[in-house]
PyMOL CGO cylinders between C-alpha atoms (Angstrom):
from pymol import cmd
from pymol.cgo import CYLINDER

trace = [
    CYLINDER, -19.42, 12.08, 4.02, -21.17, 8.66, 2.75, 0.3, 1, 1, 1, 1, 1, 1,
    CYLINDER, -21.17, 8.66, 2.75, -20.05, 7.64, -0.54, 0.3, 1, 1, 1, 1, 1, 1,
    CYLINDER, -20.05, 7.64, -0.54, -22.23, 4.40, -1.79, 0.3, 1, 1, 1, 1, 1, 1,
    CYLINDER, -22.23, 4.40, -1.79, -21.27, 2.66, -4.78, 0.3, 1, 1, 1, 1, 1, 1,
    CYLINDER, -21.27, 2.66, -4.78, -24.11, 3.63, -7.87, 0.3, 1, 1, 1, 1, 1, 1,
    CYLINDER, -24.11, 3.63, -7.87, -23.70, 1.83, -10.68, 0.3, 1, 1, 1, 1, 1, 1,
    CYLINDER, -23.70, 1.83, -10.68, -26.04, 4.55, -12.53, 0.3, 1, 1, 1, 1, 1, 1,
    CYLINDER, -26.04, 4.55, -12.53, -23.29, 7.06, -12.12, 0.3, 1, 1, 1, 1, 1, 1,
    CYLINDER, -23.29, 7.06, -12.12, -22.10, 8.07, -15.38, 0.3, 1, 1, 1, 1, 1, 1,
    CYLINDER, -22.10, 8.07, -15.38, -18.39, 7.99, -14.39, 0.3, 1, 1, 1, 1, 1, 1,
    CYLINDER, -18.39, 7.99, -14.39, -18.93, 4.34, -12.83, 0.3, 1, 1, 1, 1, 1, 1,
    CYLINDER, -18.93, 4.34, -12.83, -20.94, 3.43, -16.08, 0.3, 1, 1, 1, 1, 1, 1,
    CYLINDER, -20.94, 3.43, -16.08, -17.92, 4.59, -18.20, 0.3, 1, 1, 1, 1, 1, 1,
    CYLINDER, -17.92, 4.59, -18.20, -15.31, 2.47, -16.24, 0.3, 1, 1, 1, 1, 1, 1,
    CYLINDER, -15.31, 2.47, -16.24, -17.66, -0.60, -16.29, 0.3, 1, 1, 1, 1, 1, 1,
    CYLINDER, -17.66, -0.60, -16.29, -17.88, -0.33, -20.16, 0.3, 1, 1, 1, 1, 1, 1,
    CYLINDER, -17.88, -0.33, -20.16, -14.09, 0.15, -20.03, 0.3, 1, 1, 1, 1, 1, 1,
    CYLINDER, -14.09, 0.15, -20.03, -13.64, -3.12, -17.96, 0.3, 1, 1, 1, 1, 1, 1,
    CYLINDER, -13.64, -3.12, -17.96, -15.80, -4.73, -20.56, 0.3, 1, 1, 1, 1, 1, 1,
    CYLINDER, -15.80, -4.73, -20.56, -13.87, -3.55, -23.33, 0.3, 1, 1, 1, 1, 1, 1,
    CYLINDER, -13.87, -3.55, -23.33, -10.64, -4.74, -21.71, 0.3, 1, 1, 1, 1, 1, 1,
    CYLINDER, -10.64, -4.74, -21.71, -12.31, -8.17, -20.90, 0.3, 1, 1, 1, 1, 1, 1,
    CYLINDER, -12.31, -8.17, -20.90, -13.16, -8.74, -24.60, 0.3, 1, 1, 1, 1, 1, 1,
    CYLINDER, -13.16, -8.74, -24.60, -9.43, -7.87, -25.58, 0.3, 1, 1, 1, 1, 1, 1,
    CYLINDER, -9.43, -7.87, -25.58, -9.92, -4.51, -26.61, 0.3, 1, 1, 1, 1, 1, 1,
    CYLINDER, -9.92, -4.51, -26.61, -7.37, -2.45, -24.39, 0.3, 1, 1, 1, 1, 1, 1,
    CYLINDER, -7.37, -2.45, -24.39, -7.18, 0.75, -26.50, 0.3, 1, 1, 1, 1, 1, 1,
    CYLINDER, -7.18, 0.75, -26.50, -10.71, 1.20, -26.35, 0.3, 1, 1, 1, 1, 1, 1,
    CYLINDER, -10.71, 1.20, -26.35, -10.94, 0.37, -22.68, 0.3, 1, 1, 1, 1, 1, 1,
    CYLINDER, -10.94, 0.37, -22.68, -8.01, 3.00, -21.91, 0.3, 1, 1, 1, 1, 1, 1,
    CYLINDER, -8.01, 3.00, -21.91, -9.98, 5.81, -23.81, 0.3, 1, 1, 1, 1, 1, 1,
    CYLINDER, -9.98, 5.81, -23.81, -12.91, 4.85, -22.26, 0.3, 1, 1, 1, 1, 1, 1,
    CYLINDER, -12.91, 4.85, -22.26, -11.21, 5.13, -18.53, 0.3, 1, 1, 1, 1, 1, 1,
    CYLINDER, -11.21, 5.13, -18.53, -9.75, 8.17, -19.71, 0.3, 1, 1, 1, 1, 1, 1,
    CYLINDER, -9.75, 8.17, -19.71, -12.98, 9.63, -20.76, 0.3, 1, 1, 1, 1, 1, 1,
    CYLINDER, -12.98, 9.63, -20.76, -14.30, 8.86, -17.27, 0.3, 1, 1, 1, 1, 1, 1,
    CYLINDER, -14.30, 8.86, -17.27, -11.22, 10.84, -15.97, 0.3, 1, 1, 1, 1, 1, 1,
    CYLINDER, -11.22, 10.84, -15.97, -11.79, 13.62, -18.01, 0.3, 1, 1, 1, 1, 1, 1,
    CYLINDER, -11.79, 13.62, -18.01, -15.94, 13.96, -17.55, 0.3, 1, 1, 1, 1, 1, 1,
    CYLINDER, -15.94, 13.96, -17.55, -15.19, 12.98, -13.48, 0.3, 1, 1, 1, 1, 1, 1,
    CYLINDER, -15.19, 12.98, -13.48, -16.58, 15.95, -11.47, 0.3, 1, 1, 1, 1, 1, 1,
    CYLINDER, -16.58, 15.95, -11.47, -15.68, 15.08, -7.73, 0.3, 1, 1, 1, 1, 1, 1,
    CYLINDER, -15.68, 15.08, -7.73, -12.90, 13.16, -6.17, 0.3, 1, 1, 1, 1, 1, 1,
    CYLINDER, -12.90, 13.16, -6.17, -14.64, 10.00, -5.79, 0.3, 1, 1, 1, 1, 1, 1,
    CYLINDER, -14.64, 10.00, -5.79, -15.33, 9.65, -9.45, 0.3, 1, 1, 1, 1, 1, 1,
    CYLINDER, -15.33, 9.65, -9.45, -11.63, 10.70, -10.17, 0.3, 1, 1, 1, 1, 1, 1,
    CYLINDER, -11.63, 10.70, -10.17, -10.64, 8.20, -7.45, 0.3, 1, 1, 1, 1, 1, 1,
    CYLINDER, -10.64, 8.20, -7.45, -12.24, 5.43, -9.43, 0.3, 1, 1, 1, 1, 1, 1,
    CYLINDER, -12.24, 5.43, -9.43, -11.30, 6.57, -12.87, 0.3, 1, 1, 1, 1, 1, 1,
    CYLINDER, -11.30, 6.57, -12.87, -7.60, 6.86, -12.27, 0.3, 1, 1, 1, 1, 1, 1,
    CYLINDER, -7.60, 6.86, -12.27, -7.76, 3.43, -10.62, 0.3, 1, 1, 1, 1, 1, 1,
    CYLINDER, -7.76, 3.43, -10.62, -8.88, 1.89, -13.78, 0.3, 1, 1, 1, 1, 1, 1,
    CYLINDER, -8.88, 1.89, -13.78, -6.34, 4.07, -15.77, 0.3, 1, 1, 1, 1, 1, 1,
    CYLINDER, -6.34, 4.07, -15.77, -3.64, 3.02, -13.33, 0.3, 1, 1, 1, 1, 1, 1,
    CYLINDER, -3.64, 3.02, -13.33, -4.67, -0.58, -13.91, 0.3, 1, 1, 1, 1, 1, 1,
    CYLINDER, -4.67, -0.58, -13.91, -4.41, -1.04, -17.51, 0.3, 1, 1, 1, 1, 1, 1,
    CYLINDER, -4.41, -1.04, -17.51, -0.77, 0.60, -17.97, 0.3, 1, 1, 1, 1, 1, 1,
    CYLINDER, -0.77, 0.60, -17.97, 1.64, -0.91, -19.32, 0.3, 1, 1, 1, 1, 1, 1,
    CYLINDER, 1.64, -0.91, -19.32, 4.79, 1.29, -18.03, 0.3, 1, 1, 1, 1, 1, 1,
    CYLINDER, 4.79, 1.29, -18.03, 5.33, 0.52, -14.25, 0.3, 1, 1, 1, 1, 1, 1,
    CYLINDER, 5.33, 0.52, -14.25, 6.12, 4.40, -14.21, 0.3, 1, 1, 1, 1, 1, 1,
    CYLINDER, 6.12, 4.40, -14.21, 2.88, 5.44, -15.62, 0.3, 1, 1, 1, 1, 1, 1,
    CYLINDER, 2.88, 5.44, -15.62, 0.56, 2.85, -13.76, 0.3, 1, 1, 1, 1, 1, 1,
    CYLINDER, 0.56, 2.85, -13.76, 2.29, 4.23, -10.47, 0.3, 1, 1, 1, 1, 1, 1,
    CYLINDER, 2.29, 4.23, -10.47, 1.50, 7.72, -11.14, 0.3, 1, 1, 1, 1, 1, 1,
    CYLINDER, 1.50, 7.72, -11.14, -1.96, 6.89, -11.68, 0.3, 1, 1, 1, 1, 1, 1,
    CYLINDER, -1.96, 6.89, -11.68, -2.01, 4.56, -8.67, 0.3, 1, 1, 1, 1, 1, 1,
    CYLINDER, -2.01, 4.56, -8.67, -0.75, 7.68, -6.64, 0.3, 1, 1, 1, 1, 1, 1,
    CYLINDER, -0.75, 7.68, -6.64, -3.39, 9.79, -8.26, 0.3, 1, 1, 1, 1, 1, 1,
    CYLINDER, -3.39, 9.79, -8.26, -6.22, 7.26, -7.25, 0.3, 1, 1, 1, 1, 1, 1,
    CYLINDER, -6.22, 7.26, -7.25, -4.98, 7.22, -3.72, 0.3, 1, 1, 1, 1, 1, 1,
    CYLINDER, -4.98, 7.22, -3.72, -4.31, 11.05, -3.31, 0.3, 1, 1, 1, 1, 1, 1,
    CYLINDER, -4.31, 11.05, -3.31, -8.14, 11.21, -4.39, 0.3, 1, 1, 1, 1, 1, 1,
    CYLINDER, -8.14, 11.21, -4.39, -9.10, 8.65, -2.06, 0.3, 1, 1, 1, 1, 1, 1,
    CYLINDER, -9.10, 8.65, -2.06, -7.51, 10.19, 0.91, 0.3, 1, 1, 1, 1, 1, 1,
    CYLINDER, -7.51, 10.19, 0.91, -9.42, 13.66, 0.26, 0.3, 1, 1, 1, 1, 1, 1,
    CYLINDER, -9.42, 13.66, 0.26, -12.71, 11.80, 0.22, 0.3, 1, 1, 1, 1, 1, 1,
    CYLINDER, -12.71, 11.80, 0.22, -12.35, 10.86, 3.95, 0.3, 1, 1, 1, 1, 1, 1,
    CYLINDER, -12.35, 10.86, 3.95, -15.07, 8.13, 3.90, 0.3, 1, 1, 1, 1, 1, 1,
    CYLINDER, -15.07, 8.13, 3.90, -15.24, 4.90, 5.59, 0.3, 1, 1, 1, 1, 1, 1,
    CYLINDER, -15.24, 4.90, 5.59, -16.70, 3.25, 2.30, 0.3, 1, 1, 1, 1, 1, 1,
    CYLINDER, -16.70, 3.25, 2.30, -13.85, 4.60, 0.21, 0.3, 1, 1, 1, 1, 1, 1,
    CYLINDER, -13.85, 4.60, 0.21, -11.16, 3.88, 2.61, 0.3, 1, 1, 1, 1, 1, 1,
    CYLINDER, -11.16, 3.88, 2.61, -11.88, 0.03, 2.09, 0.3, 1, 1, 1, 1, 1, 1,
    CYLINDER, -11.88, 0.03, 2.09, -9.82, 0.59, -1.06, 0.3, 1, 1, 1, 1, 1, 1,
    CYLINDER, -9.82, 0.59, -1.06, -6.33, 1.90, 0.91, 0.3, 1, 1, 1, 1, 1, 1,
    CYLINDER, -6.33, 1.90, 0.91, -5.04, -1.67, 1.32, 0.3, 1, 1, 1, 1, 1, 1,
    CYLINDER, -5.04, -1.67, 1.32, -5.32, -2.21, -2.50, 0.3, 1, 1, 1, 1, 1, 1,
    CYLINDER, -5.32, -2.21, -2.50, -3.93, 1.14, -3.58, 0.3, 1, 1, 1, 1, 1, 1,
    CYLINDER, -3.93, 1.14, -3.58, -1.00, 0.84, -1.05, 0.3, 1, 1, 1, 1, 1, 1,
    CYLINDER, -1.00, 0.84, -1.05, -0.36, -2.50, -2.09, 0.3, 1, 1, 1, 1, 1, 1,
    CYLINDER, -0.36, -2.50, -2.09, -0.13, -1.67, -6.04, 0.3, 1, 1, 1, 1, 1, 1,
    CYLINDER, -0.13, -1.67, -6.04, 2.04, 1.25, -5.23, 0.3, 1, 1, 1, 1, 1, 1,
    CYLINDER, 2.04, 1.25, -5.23, 4.31, -0.74, -3.19, 0.3, 1, 1, 1, 1, 1, 1,
    CYLINDER, 4.31, -0.74, -3.19, 4.42, -3.54, -6.10, 0.3, 1, 1, 1, 1, 1, 1,
    CYLINDER, 4.42, -3.54, -6.10, 5.28, -0.53, -8.30, 0.3, 1, 1, 1, 1, 1, 1,
    CYLINDER, 5.28, -0.53, -8.30, 8.33, 0.74, -6.12, 0.3, 1, 1, 1, 1, 1, 1,
    CYLINDER, 8.33, 0.74, -6.12, 9.68, -2.76, -6.13, 0.3, 1, 1, 1, 1, 1, 1,
    CYLINDER, 9.68, -2.76, -6.13, 9.59, -3.39, -9.82, 0.3, 1, 1, 1, 1, 1, 1,
    CYLINDER, 9.59, -3.39, -9.82, 11.29, 0.32, -9.97, 0.3, 1, 1, 1, 1, 1, 1,
    CYLINDER, 11.29, 0.32, -9.97, 14.11, -0.92, -7.58, 0.3, 1, 1, 1, 1, 1, 1,
    CYLINDER, 14.11, -0.92, -7.58, 13.05, 1.45, -4.92, 0.3, 1, 1, 1, 1, 1, 1,
    CYLINDER, 13.05, 1.45, -4.92, 12.97, -0.93, -1.58, 0.3, 1, 1, 1, 1, 1, 1,
    CYLINDER, 12.97, -0.93, -1.58, 12.49, 1.60, 0.77, 0.3, 1, 1, 1, 1, 1, 1,
    CYLINDER, 12.49, 1.60, 0.77, 9.27, 3.06, -0.77, 0.3, 1, 1, 1, 1, 1, 1,
    CYLINDER, 9.27, 3.06, -0.77, 8.17, -0.41, -1.54, 0.3, 1, 1, 1, 1, 1, 1,
    CYLINDER, 8.17, -0.41, -1.54, 8.57, -1.28, 2.20, 0.3, 1, 1, 1, 1, 1, 1,
    CYLINDER, 8.57, -1.28, 2.20, 6.81, 1.83, 3.44, 0.3, 1, 1, 1, 1, 1, 1,
    CYLINDER, 6.81, 1.83, 3.44, 3.90, 1.22, 0.92, 0.3, 1, 1, 1, 1, 1, 1,
    CYLINDER, 3.90, 1.22, 0.92, 3.49, -2.70, 2.03, 0.3, 1, 1, 1, 1, 1, 1,
    CYLINDER, 3.49, -2.70, 2.03, 3.54, -1.05, 5.46, 0.3, 1, 1, 1, 1, 1, 1,
    CYLINDER, 3.54, -1.05, 5.46, 0.89, 1.12, 4.97, 0.3, 1, 1, 1, 1, 1, 1,
    CYLINDER, 0.89, 1.12, 4.97, -1.10, -1.51, 3.25, 0.3, 1, 1, 1, 1, 1, 1,
    CYLINDER, -1.10, -1.51, 3.25, -0.71, -3.63, 6.21, 0.3, 1, 1, 1, 1, 1, 1,
    CYLINDER, -0.71, -3.63, 6.21, -1.66, -1.10, 8.70, 0.3, 1, 1, 1, 1, 1, 1,
    CYLINDER, -1.66, -1.10, 8.70, -4.82, 0.09, 6.72, 0.3, 1, 1, 1, 1, 1, 1,
    CYLINDER, -4.82, 0.09, 6.72, -8.15, -1.34, 7.33, 0.3, 1, 1, 1, 1, 1, 1,
    CYLINDER, -8.15, -1.34, 7.33, -8.18, -5.09, 6.23, 0.3, 1, 1, 1, 1, 1, 1,
    CYLINDER, -8.18, -5.09, 6.23, -11.68, -5.36, 6.09, 0.3, 1, 1, 1, 1, 1, 1,
    CYLINDER, -11.68, -5.36, 6.09, -13.79, -2.85, 4.43, 0.3, 1, 1, 1, 1, 1, 1,
    CYLINDER, -13.79, -2.85, 4.43, -16.73, -0.94, 6.34, 0.3, 1, 1, 1, 1, 1, 1,
    CYLINDER, -16.73, -0.94, 6.34, -18.96, -1.86, 3.48, 0.3, 1, 1, 1, 1, 1, 1,
    CYLINDER, -18.96, -1.86, 3.48, -18.61, -3.62, 0.11, 0.3, 1, 1, 1, 1, 1, 1,
    CYLINDER, -18.61, -3.62, 0.11, -17.78, -0.14, -1.54, 0.3, 1, 1, 1, 1, 1, 1,
    CYLINDER, -17.78, -0.14, -1.54, -16.52, 0.42, -5.31, 0.3, 1, 1, 1, 1, 1, 1,
    CYLINDER, -16.52, 0.42, -5.31, -13.71, -1.93, -4.55, 0.3, 1, 1, 1, 1, 1, 1,
    CYLINDER, -13.71, -1.93, -4.55, -16.23, -4.85, -4.33, 0.3, 1, 1, 1, 1, 1, 1,
    CYLINDER, -16.23, -4.85, -4.33, -19.17, -3.72, -6.80, 0.3, 1, 1, 1, 1, 1, 1,
    CYLINDER, -19.17, -3.72, -6.80, -18.00, -3.47, -10.33, 0.3, 1, 1, 1, 1, 1, 1,
    CYLINDER, -18.00, -3.47, -10.33, -14.30, -3.60, -9.89, 0.3, 1, 1, 1, 1, 1, 1,
    CYLINDER, -14.30, -3.60, -9.89, -11.86, -6.81, -9.63, 0.3, 1, 1, 1, 1, 1, 1,
    CYLINDER, -11.86, -6.81, -9.63, -9.99, -5.23, -6.65, 0.3, 1, 1, 1, 1, 1, 1,
    CYLINDER, -9.99, -5.23, -6.65, -11.39, -7.71, -4.02, 0.3, 1, 1, 1, 1, 1, 1,
    CYLINDER, -11.39, -7.71, -4.02, -11.20, -10.89, -5.64, 0.3, 1, 1, 1, 1, 1, 1,
    CYLINDER, -11.20, -10.89, -5.64, -8.50, -11.74, -3.97, 0.3, 1, 1, 1, 1, 1, 1,
    CYLINDER, -8.50, -11.74, -3.97, -9.73, -10.56, -0.81, 0.3, 1, 1, 1, 1, 1, 1,
    CYLINDER, -9.73, -10.56, -0.81, -8.40, -7.81, 1.77, 0.3, 1, 1, 1, 1, 1, 1,
    CYLINDER, -8.40, -7.81, 1.77, -6.97, -10.40, 4.13, 0.3, 1, 1, 1, 1, 1, 1,
    CYLINDER, -6.97, -10.40, 4.13, -4.50, -11.84, 1.42, 0.3, 1, 1, 1, 1, 1, 1,
    CYLINDER, -4.50, -11.84, 1.42, -3.77, -8.13, 0.31, 0.3, 1, 1, 1, 1, 1, 1,
    CYLINDER, -3.77, -8.13, 0.31, -2.87, -7.95, 4.50, 0.3, 1, 1, 1, 1, 1, 1,
    CYLINDER, -2.87, -7.95, 4.50, -0.86, -11.15, 4.66, 0.3, 1, 1, 1, 1, 1, 1,
    CYLINDER, -0.86, -11.15, 4.66, 1.00, -10.26, 0.99, 0.3, 1, 1, 1, 1, 1, 1,
    CYLINDER, 1.00, -10.26, 0.99, 1.66, -6.99, 2.78, 0.3, 1, 1, 1, 1, 1, 1,
    CYLINDER, 1.66, -6.99, 2.78, 3.14, -8.21, 5.62, 0.3, 1, 1, 1, 1, 1, 1,
    CYLINDER, 3.14, -8.21, 5.62, 5.35, -11.15, 3.94, 0.3, 1, 1, 1, 1, 1, 1,
    CYLINDER, 5.35, -11.15, 3.94, 6.78, -8.27, 1.77, 0.3, 1, 1, 1, 1, 1, 1,
    CYLINDER, 6.78, -8.27, 1.77, 7.53, -6.13, 4.95, 0.3, 1, 1, 1, 1, 1, 1,
    CYLINDER, 7.53, -6.13, 4.95, 9.18, -8.98, 6.54, 0.3, 1, 1, 1, 1, 1, 1,
    CYLINDER, 9.18, -8.98, 6.54, 11.52, -9.82, 3.05, 0.3, 1, 1, 1, 1, 1, 1,
    CYLINDER, 11.52, -9.82, 3.05, 12.50, -6.36, 2.90, 0.3, 1, 1, 1, 1, 1, 1,
    CYLINDER, 12.50, -6.36, 2.90, 13.54, -5.79, 6.59, 0.3, 1, 1, 1, 1, 1, 1,
]
cmd.load_cgo(trace, "trace")
């Protein structure tokens, strides 16, 4: 399967609209838009994108963890190199949630998974186009995860 980021995909459009609302300070309407994307998603790829954005905007660490894990599970079902570029970021966010919840064992495991996931994307996929997830770059994600693993040992 080869998933290519399509800015004309209706779910991607909803997520982009949600990000625009979020950037303008309208968090409540943004979360509504992301949930609309989730409910209208027709496959794991669309659910992966929508759930990631729902996770990002959560105030509760528990809710953020739930949605990040949902996004990861959807991504893992896709088995596509373009989607695999998101694994380091997803594992990193999950690790940070576990760390905030005081679960150092799961935090360490997810930091290690982030570190071992492919650091450089095969393409610029959905975590390059239309999202902020790649702002700091996959190399920084990998280095951060390595440092966290070292600290948690």
